[in-house]
C-alpha positions in Angstrom: 120.1 62.1 225.1 118.1 63.7 227.9 115.0 62.5 229.5 112.5 63.7 232.1 114.0 63.9 235.6 112.6 61.8 238.4 111.1 63.9 241.2 113.2 62.3 243.9 116.5 62.8 242.0 116.1 66.5 241.3 114.2 68.0 244.1 115.4 71.5 244.5 116.5 72.8 247.9 113.7 74.1 250.0 113.1 77.9 250.0 113.8 78.0 253.8 117.4 77.1 253.1 118.0 79.8 250.5 118.8 82.6 252.9 121.1 80.3 254.8 122.9 79.4 251.6 123.4 83.0 250.7 125.0 83.6 254.2 127.3 80.6 253.7 128.4 81.9 250.3 129.1 85.3 251.9 131.3 83.7 254.4 133.3 82.0 251.6 134.2 85.4 250.2 136.1 86.3 253.3 137.9 83.0 253.7 141.4 82.5 252.5 141.4 80.3 249.3 144.0 77.9 250.8 141.6 77.2 253.7 138.8 76.2 251.4 138.1 72.4 251.1 135.6 70.3 249.3 133.0 70.9 251.9 133.2 74.6 251.4 133.3 74.5 247.6 130.3 72.1 247.4 128.1 75.0 248.6 128.7 76.4 245.2 127.0 73.3 243.7 123.7 74.2 245.2 123.9 77.7 243.8 124.8 76.6 240.3 122.2 73.9 240.2 119.4 75.3 238.0 116.1 73.9 237.1 115.8 73.8 233.3 112.4 75.6 233.0 112.8 78.1 235.7 111.1 81.4 234.9 111.9 85.0 235.8 108.3 85.4 236.8 105.8 87.2 238.9 102.3 86.0 239.9 99.0 87.5 238.9 98.6 89.2 242.2 101.7 91.3 241.5 103.9 89.9 244.3 107.6 90.0 243.9 109.1 87.5 241.4 109.8 84.1 242.7 113.5 84.3 241.8 115.4 83.6 244.9 117.5 81.0 243.2 118.7 83.6 240.7 119.8 85.7 243.6 121.6 82.8 245.1 123.4 82.2 241.8 124.4 85.9 241.6 125.9 85.5 245.1 127.7 82.4 244.0 129.2 84.3 241.0 130.4 87.0 243.4 132.0 84.4 245.7 133.6 82.6 242.8 135.0 85.8 241.3 136.4 86.7 244.7 138.2 83.4 245.1 139.7 83.6 241.6 140.8 87.2 242.1 142.4 86.3 245.4 144.4 83.5 243.9 145.4 85.6 240.9 146.5 88.4 243.1 148.4 86.1 245.4 150.3 84.6 242.4 151.4 87.9 241.0 154.4 88.4 243.3 157.2 90.8 242.2 159.6 87.9 241.7 157.3 86.5 239.0 157.3 87.5 235.3 153.8 88.4 234.0 153.4 85.1 232.1 154.8 83.1 234.9 152.4 84.7 237.4 149.4 83.9 235.1 150.5 80.3 234.8 151.0 80.0 238.5 147.6 81.4 239.2 146.0 79.1 236.7 147.6 76.0 238.3 146.4 77.1 241.8 142.9 77.6 240.6 142.7 74.3 238.8 144.2 72.5 241.8 141.5 74.0 244.0 138.5 73.1 241.9 139.6 69.9 240.1 138.8 67.6 243.0 135.3 68.9 243.8 134.3 69.1 240.1 135.5 65.6 239.4 133.8 64.3 242.5 130.5 65.8 241.4 130.7 64.5 237.8 131.3 60.9 239.1 128.3 61.0 241.4 125.1 59.2 240.3 122.7 61.8 241.5 121.7 64.2 238.7 121.8 67.2 241.1 125.4 66.4 241.9 126.3 66.1 238.2 124.4 69.3 237.3 126.1 71.2 240.1 129.6 70.2 239.0 128.8 71.0 235.4 127.3 74.4 236.5 130.4 75.2 238.5 132.7 74.4 235.6 130.5 76.4 233.3 130.6 79.4 235.7 134.4 79.1 235.8 134.4 79.7 232.0 132.5 82.9 232.7 134.8 84.1 235.4 138.3 82.7 234.4 138.2 80.9 231.1 141.9 79.9 231.0 141.5 77.9 234.3 138.2 76.4 233.1 139.8 75.3 229.8 142.7 73.8 231.8 140.2 71.8 233.9 138.6 70.4 230.8 142.2 69.3 229.8 142.4 67.3 233.0 142.3 63.6 231.9 140.0 62.5 234.7 137.6 65.4 234.2 137.6 64.9 230.4 136.9 61.2 230.8 134.1 61.9 233.3 132.5 64.3 230.8 132.8 61.7 228.0 131.2 59.1 230.2 128.3 61.4 230.9 127.9 62.3 227.2 127.9 58.6 226.2 125.1 57.9 228.8 121.5 58.9 229.0 121.3 62.3 230.8 118.5 63.7 232.9 117.1 66.9 231.5 118.6 69.1 234.1 122.1 67.5 233.5 121.7 67.8 229.7 120.9 71.5 230.1 124.0 72.1 232.2 126.1 70.0 229.9 125.0 72.0 226.8 125.7 75.2 228.6 129.2 74.1 229.5 129.9 73.0 225.9 128.6 76.3 224.6 131.2 78.1 226.7 134.0 75.6 226.2 133.6 75.8 222.3 134.5 79.5 222.5 137.9 78.8 224.0 140.6 77.5 221.7 142.1 75.0 224.2 138.9 73.3 225.3 137.5 73.5 221.8 140.4 71.5 220.3 140.0 68.8 223.0 136.2 68.5 222.7 136.1 68.8 218.9 137.7 65.4 218.1 138.0 63.7 221.5 136.7 60.2 222.1 135.5 59.7 218.5 133.8 63.1 218.3 131.6 62.2 221.3 130.9 65.8 222.3 130.1 67.0 218.7 127.8 64.0 218.1 126.0 64.7 221.3 125.6 68.4 220.4 124.1 67.5 217.0 121.6 65.1 218.5 120.6 67.5 221.3 120.2 70.5 218.9 117.9 68.5 216.7 116.0 66.9 219.5 116.9 63.5 218.1 116.4 59.9 219.4 118.1 58.4 222.4 120.1 55.2 222.2 117.0 53.2 223.1 115.1 54.7 220.2 112.6 56.5 222.4 111.4 59.8 221.2 113.2 62.5 223.1 111.1 65.6 223.8 114.4 67.2 225.1 114.9 70.2 227.2 114.5 73.5 225.4 117.3 75.0 227.3 119.7 72.2 226.4 118.7 72.4 222.7 119.3 76.2 222.5 122.7 75.9 224.3 123.6 73.0 222.0 122.8 75.2 219.0 124.9 78.0 220.2 127.8 75.6 221.0 127.7 74.3 217.4 127.8 77.9 216.1 130.8 78.7 218.2 132.4 75.4 217.1 131.9 76.3 213.4 133.2 79.8 213.9 136.1 78.8 216.1 137.1 76.0 213.8 137.2 78.4 210.9 139.5 80.7 212.9 141.7 77.7 213.9 141.9 76.6 210.3 142.9 80.0 209.1 145.6 80.1 211.8 146.8 76.7 210.6 146.0 75.2 214.0 143.4 72.8 212.8 143.0 70.4 209.9 139.4 69.1 209.5 139.1 65.3 209.8 137.4 63.4 207.0 135.7 61.2 209.6 134.2 64.1 211.6 130.4 64.2 211.7 128.7 66.7 209.4 127.6 69.8 211.3 124.2 71.2 210.7 124.1 74.4 208.6 123.8 77.8 210.2 120.5 78.2 208.4 119.1 75.1 210.0 120.2 76.1 213.4 118.6 79.5 212.9 115.3 77.9 212.0 115.4 75.8 215.2 115.8 79.0 217.3 113.1 80.8 215.3 110.7 78.0 216.0 111.4 78.3 219.8 110.7 82.0 219.7 107.5 81.7 217.7 106.1 79.0 220.0 106.7 81.0 223.1 104.1 83.5 224.2 105.6 86.3 226.3 103.0 89.0 225.8 103.2 89.2 229.6 106.5 89.6 231.5 105.4 86.8 233.9 106.4 84.1 231.4 109.8 85.3 230.3 112.2 82.4 230.8 115.8 81.7 230.3 115.2 79.4 227.3 113.4 82.2 225.4 116.2 84.6 226.3 118.9 82.3 225.0 116.9 81.7 221.8 116.8 85.5 221.2 120.4 86.0 222.0 121.4 83.0 219.9 119.4 84.3 216.9 121.0 87.7 217.4 124.4 86.0 217.3 123.5 84.1 214.1 122.4 87.3 212.3 126.1 88.2 212.0 125.7 85.9 208.9 124.0 88.0 206.1 121.8 85.2 204.8 120.3 84.7 208.3 119.3 88.3 208.3 117.2 87.8 205.2 115.8 84.6 206.6 114.7 86.3 209.9 113.3 89.4 208.2 111.2 87.3 205.8 109.4 85.4 208.6 106.3 87.3 209.6 105.4 85.0 212.6 108.9 85.5 214.0 108.8 89.3 213.6 105.4 89.4 215.3 106.8 87.3 218.2 109.9 89.5 218.6 107.9 92.8 218.5 105.4 91.4 221.1 108.2 90.4 223.4 109.8 93.8 223.0 106.6 95.5 223.9 106.1 93.2 226.9 109.5 93.9 228.5 109.7 97.6 227.8 106.4 98.7 229.3 106.7 101.9 231.3 106.4 101.6 235.0 103.1 102.7 236.6 103.2 106.3 237.8 104.2 106.4 241.5 105.5 109.1 243.8 108.2 106.7 244.9 109.7 106.4 241.4 112.4 108.7 240.2 111.7 111.1 237.3 114.5 109.4 235.3 113.4 108.7 231.7 114.6 105.1 231.8 112.4 102.1 232.5 112.0 101.8 236.2 111.1 98.6 238.1 107.5 98.7 239.0 106.7 97.5 242.5 104.6 94.8 241.0 107.0 93.6 238.3 110.6 94.2 239.5 112.2 93.8 236.2 115.2 91.4 236.7 118.6 91.3 235.0 117.1 88.7 232.6 114.9 91.4 231.2 117.9 93.6 230.6 119.6 90.8 228.8 116.5 90.5 226.7 116.7 94.2 225.9 120.2 93.7 224.6 119.4 90.5 222.7 116.5 92.1 220.9 118.4 95.3 220.3 121.4 93.5 218.9 119.1 91.4 216.7 117.4 94.5 215.3 120.7 96.2 214.8 122.1 93.3 212.8 119.0 93.2 210.6 119.3 97.0 209.8 123.0 97.6 209.5 124.7 98.4 206.3 128.2 97.4 205.3 130.8 100.0 206.4 132.0 102.3 203.6 135.7 101.3 203.1 138.4 103.5 201.7 140.2 102.3 198.6 143.1 101.2 200.7 140.8 99.1 203.0 139.1 97.6 199.9 142.5 96.6 198.6 143.5 95.0 201.9 140.2 93.0 202.0 140.9 91.7 198.4 144.4 90.6 199.5 143.0 88.8 202.5 140.4 87.0 200.4 143.1 85.9 198.0 145.3 84.7 200.9 142.5 82.5 202.3 142.9 78.7 201.6 140.1 77.1 199.6 137.5 75.7 202.0 134.4 73.6 201.6 132.9 74.8 204.9 130.3 77.0 203.3 127.7 74.3 203.9 128.0 75.0 207.6 127.8 78.7 207.2 124.7 80.8 206.4 125.4 80.4 202.7 128.0 80.8 200.0 130.2 83.9 199.7 128.1 85.1 196.8 124.9 84.7 199.0 126.7 86.7 201.8 127.5 89.5 199.4 123.9 89.6 198.0 122.3 89.6 201.5 124.7 92.2 202.8 124.3 94.5 199.8 122.8 98.0 200.2 119.8 97.0 198.1 119.1 94.0 200.4 119.4 96.1 203.6 117.1 98.7 202.2 114.5 96.1 201.3 114.9 94.5 204.7 114.5 97.7 206.7 111.4 98.7 204.8 109.9 95.3 205.5 110.8 95.6 209.2 109.3 99.1 209.4 106.1 97.9 207.8 106.0 95.0 210.3 106.2 97.2 213.4 109.9 97.7 214.1 109.8 101.4 215.1 107.6 101.0 218.2 109.9 98.3 219.4 112.9 100.5 218.9 111.3 103.4 220.7 110.6 101.1 223.7 114.1 99.6 223.8 115.6 103.1 223.6 114.4 103.6 227.2 116.3 100.5 228.4 118.6 100.9 231.4 121.2 98.8 229.4 123.8 101.0 227.7 124.7 98.2 225.4 121.0 97.8 224.3 120.7 101.6 223.7 123.8 101.6 221.6 122.4 98.8 219.4 119.1 100.7 219.1 121.1 103.7 217.8 122.6 101.5 215.1 119.2 100.1 214.2 117.8 103.6 213.9 120.7 104.7 211.8 120.1 101.8 209.4 116.4 102.7 209.0 117.1 106.4 208.6 119.5 105.8 205.7 116.3 105.4 203.7 114.8 108.9 203.1 111.4 107.3 202.6 111.4 105.8 206.1 112.4 109.0 208.0 108.8 110.3 208.2 107.7 107.0 209.8 110.6 107.3 212.3 109.5 110.7 213.3 105.9 109.6 213.5 106.9 106.9 216.0 108.9 109.2 218.2 112.3 108.4 216.8 113.7 111.9 217.3 112.8 112.0 221.0 114.1 108.4 221.4 117.5 109.3 219.9 117.7 112.5 222.0 117.1 110.4 225.1 119.7 107.9 224.1 122.3 110.7 223.6 121.4 112.2 227.0 121.7 108.9 228.9 125.1 108.2 227.2 126.4 111.6 228.2 125.7 110.7 231.9 128.3 107.9 231.8 131.1 108.4 234.3 133.5 106.3 232.1 136.0 108.2 229.9 134.3 107.1 226.7 133.5 109.0 223.5 129.8 110.1 222.9 127.4 107.9 221.1 128.3 109.1 217.6 125.9 106.7 216.0 122.8 108.1 217.8 124.0 111.7 217.1 124.4 110.9 213.4 121.0 109.4 213.2 119.5 112.5 214.8 121.5 114.7 212.5 120.1 112.9 209.4 116.6 113.5 210.7 117.3 117.2 211.3 118.8 117.6 207.9 115.8 116.3 205.9 112.9 117.4 208.1 112.0 120.6 209.8 113.6 120.8 213.3 110.1 121.4 214.6 109.0 118.0 213.2 112.1 116.3 214.7 112.2 117.9 218.2 108.7 119.3 218.6 107.3 122.8 219.2 109.1 123.1 222.6 112.4 124.9 221.9 114.0 123.2 224.9 114.3 119.9 223.0 116.0 121.7 220.1 118.4 123.4 222.5 119.3 120.0 224.0 120.2 118.7 220.5 122.6 121.6 219.7 125.2 120.5 222.2 125.7 116.9 221.0 125.6 118.0 217.3 128.2 120.6 218.0 130.4 118.1 220.0 130.7 116.1 216.8 132.4 119.1 215.2 134.5 120.3 218.2 135.5 116.9 219.6 138.9 116.6 217.9 139.9 120.1 219.0 138.8 119.9 222.6 141.3 117.2 223.5 138.9 115.3 225.7 140.0 112.0 224.2 142.9 110.7 222.2 144.1 107.4 220.8 145.3 106.3 224.2 141.9 107.0 225.8 139.7 104.1 226.8 137.3 103.4 223.9 133.7 102.3 224.3 132.6 99.0 222.7 129.2 100.6 222.6 130.2 103.3 220.1 129.1 101.6 216.9 130.1 104.3 214.4 133.4 106.0 215.0 136.7 106.6 213.4 139.8 104.6 214.3 140.8 106.9 217.2 137.3 106.8 218.7 136.3 110.2 217.4 133.6 111.0 214.8 134.0 110.2 211.2 134.2 112.9 208.5 130.7 112.0 207.3 129.3 112.4 210.9 131.0 115.9 211.1 129.5 116.9 207.7 126.0 115.8 208.7 126.2 117.5 212.1 127.2 120.8 210.3 124.2 120.4 208.0 121.8 119.7 211.0 123.1 122.8 212.9 122.6 124.8 209.7 119.0 123.7 209.6 118.5 124.4 213.3 120.0 127.9 213.0 117.5 128.7 210.2 114.7 128.6 212.8 115.5 132.2 213.8 118.0 134.5 215.5 117.5 133.0 219.0 118.3 129.5 217.8 121.3 130.8 215.8 122.5 132.6 218.9 122.4 129.3 220.8 124.5 127.7 218.1 127.1 130.5 218.1 127.4 130.5 221.9 128.2 126.7 221.9 131.7 126.4 223.4 134.5 125.9 220.9 132.1 125.7 217.9 133.0 129.0 216.1 136.7 128.2 216.4 136.3 124.8 214.8 134.0 126.0 212.1 136.6 128.7 211.2 139.2 126.0 210.7 136.7 124.0 208.5 136.3 127.0 206.2 139.7 126.3 204.8 139.3 122.5 204.9 140.4 120.7 201.7 137.4 118.3 201.8 134.8 120.1 199.6 131.7 118.9 201.4 133.0 119.7 204.9 134.1 123.2 203.7 130.7 123.7 202.0 128.7 122.7 205.1 130.8 125.0 207.3 130.2 128.0 205.0 126.5 127.3 204.9 126.4 127.2 208.7 128.2 130.5 208.9 125.7 132.0 206.4 122.8 130.9 208.7 124.5 132.2 211.8 125.1 135.8 210.5 121.4 136.9 210.8 121.8 136.8 214.6 123.6 139.6 216.4 126.2 137.3 217.9 127.0 135.7 214.6 127.2 139.1 212.8 129.5 140.6 215.4 132.1 138.0 214.6 132.9 139.9 211.5 132.8 143.4 213.0 136.2 145.1 213.6 135.4 146.6 217.0 139.0 146.7 218.3 142.5 146.6 217.1 142.7 142.9 217.7 139.2 142.4 216.5 139.9 144.3 213.3 142.6 141.9 212.2 140.5 138.9 213.1 137.4 140.2 211.4 139.3 141.2 208.3 140.8 137.7 208.2 137.3 136.1 208.4 135.9 138.4 205.7 138.9 137.6 203.5 138.2 133.9 203.8 134.6 134.5 202.7 135.7 136.5 199.7 138.1 133.7 198.7 135.4 131.1 199.1 133.2 133.1 196.8 135.6 132.2 194.0 136.0 128.4 194.4 134.9 125.8 191.9 132.1 124.4 194.1 129.0 126.4 193.1 127.1 125.7 196.4 130.1 127.0 198.5 130.3 130.1 196.3 126.6 130.8 196.9 126.9 130.4 200.7 130.0 132.5 201.0 128.7 135.3 198.7 125.4 135.1 200.5 127.1 135.7 203.8 129.0 138.7 202.3 125.8 140.1 200.9 124.3 140.2 204.4 127.5 141.4 206.0 128.0 144.2 203.5 124.8 145.9 204.7 127.0 147.2 207.5 129.3 150.2 206.7 132.2 148.7 208.8 132.2 145.6 206.7 132.3 147.7 203.5 135.4 149.5 204.8 137.0 146.1 205.4 136.2 145.0 201.8 137.7 148.2 200.4 140.8 147.7 202.5 141.1 144.2 201.2 140.8 145.5 197.7 143.5 148.0 198.3 145.9 145.5 200.0 145.1 142.3 197.9 143.6 143.7 194.7 141.3 140.7 194.3 137.9 141.7 195.8 136.5 143.4 192.7 137.8 140.7 190.4 136.0 138.1 192.5 132.8 140.1 192.7 132.9 140.5 188.9 133.1 136.7 188.5 129.8 136.5 190.5 128.2 138.5 187.7 130.0 137.2 184.6 131.8 133.9 184.4 134.1 132.4 181.9 132.4 130.6 179.0 133.2 127.0 178.4 135.4 127.8 175.5 136.7 131.0 176.9 140.3 132.0 177.7 142.1 130.5 180.7 142.6 132.5 183.9 146.3 132.8 183.1 145.8 134.5 179.7 145.8 138.3 179.6 143.5 140.1 177.3 144.4 143.8 177.2 141.2 145.0 175.5 138.4 145.2 178.0 135.6 144.6 175.5 137.4 141.5 174.2 137.7 140.2 177.7 134.0 140.7 178.4 133.1 139.0 175.2 134.7 135.9 176.5 132.4 135.9 179.5 128.7 134.8 180.0 126.1 135.6 182.6 126.7 133.7 185.8 124.2 131.7 187.9 121.3 134.0 188.7 121.8 133.4 192.5 125.4 134.4 192.2 124.5 137.5 190.1 122.0 138.5 192.8 124.5 138.2 195.6 127.2 140.0 193.7 124.9 142.8 192.8 123.8 143.3 196.4 127.5 143.5 197.6 128.4 146.0 194.8 125.3 148.1 195.6 126.2 148.1 199.4 129.8 149.2 198.6 128.5 152.0 196.3 125.9 153.3 198.8 127.9 152.8 202.1 131.5 153.4 200.9 131.7 155.3 197.6 128.7 157.6 198.0 129.8 158.9 201.5 133.2 159.4 200.0 135.1 157.4 202.6 138.8 157.4 202.6 140.2 155.6 199.5 136.9 155.8 197.5 138.6 157.3 194.4 141.1 154.5 194.2 138.3 152.0 194.6 136.3 153.5 191.7 139.5 153.5 189.6 139.9 149.8 190.4 136.2 149.2 189.3 137.0 150.9 185.9 140.1 148.8 185.5 138.4 145.5 186.4 135.4 146.2 184.1 133.0 146.2 187.0 130.7 148.9 185.4 130.6 146.9 182.1 129.8 143.7 184.0 126.9 145.4 185.8 125.6 146.8 182.5 125.8 143.3 181.0 123.7 141.7 183.7 121.1 144.5 183.5 120.7 144.1 179.8 120.3 140.3 180.2 117.6 140.8 182.8 115.7 143.3 180.7 116.0 141.1 177.6 114.5 138.2 179.5 111.6 140.5 180.6 108.9 139.7 183.1 109.9 139.6 186.7 113.5 139.7 185.7 113.1 143.3 184.4 111.7 144.4 187.7 113.7 142.0 190.0 116.3 142.6 192.7 119.2 142.5 190.2 118.0 145.4 188.2 116.9 147.3 191.3 120.4 146.8 192.9 122.1 147.9 189.7 120.0 151.1 189.6 121.0 152.0 193.1 124.6 151.1 192.3 124.5 153.5 189.3 122.8 156.3 191.2 125.4 156.2 194.0 128.2 156.4 191.4 126.5 159.2 189.6 126.2 161.3 192.8 130.0 161.3 193.2 130.8 161.5 189.5 131.5 165.3 189.7 133.7 165.0 192.7 
């Protein structure tokens, strides 16, 4: 195991040499790969040498972070990437097939780096060993096939086993653990290291992760960085071995050492986080970062989510760290007005902080996410996959048994977990992370918000802690992306859920500008498929957490956006006007009015009902021209038909829209024309007043006697009766009483359909019930209806 390094052995290069090293690395970028020798490549050693407890820090006086070595490593990565890219490009000649070119490039890369890496591993100085391990580890980041092939090299593999069998200095142990973490993620290197040399690598990882004893029996305090990397390497070994086993590429050996359980590994990471105080950005270090990222990685196992959420000290530490790294920059005239976190002159937030943003956001997302809702077909496929899996006893290495996984991933478990997290202080942490410059972090925050908002009881707390503003900000930043990727449907869905259950004023504030900003994204969910901006061949974003198979919004997201827009339109004519004017929205809502999906159709009708009170919405149904007349009549006809569907809520919305529209004479003329052409308007209006009793006759049965037919009917829902009565009253006052063309035929149709008897029946019912019913709008509308008919009775 590792031990404390001697000062002479690990002295870092002096700061005065740093700039010179950067310049030397820049020169390597422009040099042809075939002209590079060991002397040139050894310059990468210095860059990838990393002290195990180096912090991304700033001093108390507010000077710039002492992080020149991180900048040097960044330059080294650029250099390494350039060399690899040059060799890959050179190998891809027209004469080569694709696979042949890849293999040729891999051989050239391994030939270039094998010598210098082997030479470093065989040196006795820890700095040389750490540099070689760091370079090989970086190769896994830049070109994993070549790195895995280097591990396959017999001499390099022997050198690695020799180091693992020895006593490593702390800095070498840290680099070795980092290398094994990356190597365990690649099938080729994983298979070599898993069983090679009597499981040497695996045994070393287990000892390092637990901070065990060295061969001499001395207590090993260990290097935190090495322990965390070793833990992550074991996790990747467990997961990778499961995949290899399922693919029949690996048969576990009975002599293999027993790997620690995922739960145990998670506890080790939790303890590291709890013991580290980062209430100030100045003490954020790579060990803490790796512990957070590792724990986020482990929360892909449902039992670990429960374990993490139930640890109060851990949650306190996580929320404190989130607050520390998401502090707003101090006001300064030199800072842009961008809403994202800006690097303050005193703090200069480094890339490590952005990685922390993502690690914390991913962790919170995993804790809050629900299992996806699967279709029946998808559920059946999952059952078949489960049956096809071979029996395995590897559950001891996982977070728990399959039954435990199901319990901890159940909706009840997630609900309980999110409520506990909200009570512990999750929402301020999410609001801070929502301002992260990291798009990946913001996407995870969207998912976490959506998980919390699934619980109606938590929505008030989300609003109280600025959740609506945070989500609107995330949506706005995502829209600025220059990449051809779909919008952040998850953030929009979370915002829609808030706007459905709460007043838009509570969600967006008193300033109408914020509400205006929300209309566009919500409308885009509905119009997206019809605008043709993206299709199945379009590049998809890995950041879009909730989307359909083709990268577009799901049906549920479209439904919720319709509901949210309906609520926003209810704020008044000006807000409804904004909704109507949204590009492409009216066209798509029209198509949804005839959608087979009941909920989507209902939501579309309810939105239309709330858009009609504004002049722009009302004018959609006015026949102002020859082309407009046909379009308007078609729209009104659809509303008439929807007033007769089975879904009561849809009937109420559609008939409510007709009740408002029929206050205009031109609309009454259209309804009369539809009655003349289709013969169904009055029959449908009659069903708004009286509906078929449960034991009544079927629609297909004809009852010649009108009184017998009415006897089979009962008073409809009071809301439907009110709407129907308003429409009939408007037709009588605005069409029949002025004796418009065709009024006599219309009245004759009323007699034939029993409209007069239906009105009489609902009036009698209202009078019998007494009270406000006897003086209510139904009776009032019926009286005006009767008076209008009486005025033309002698004509």
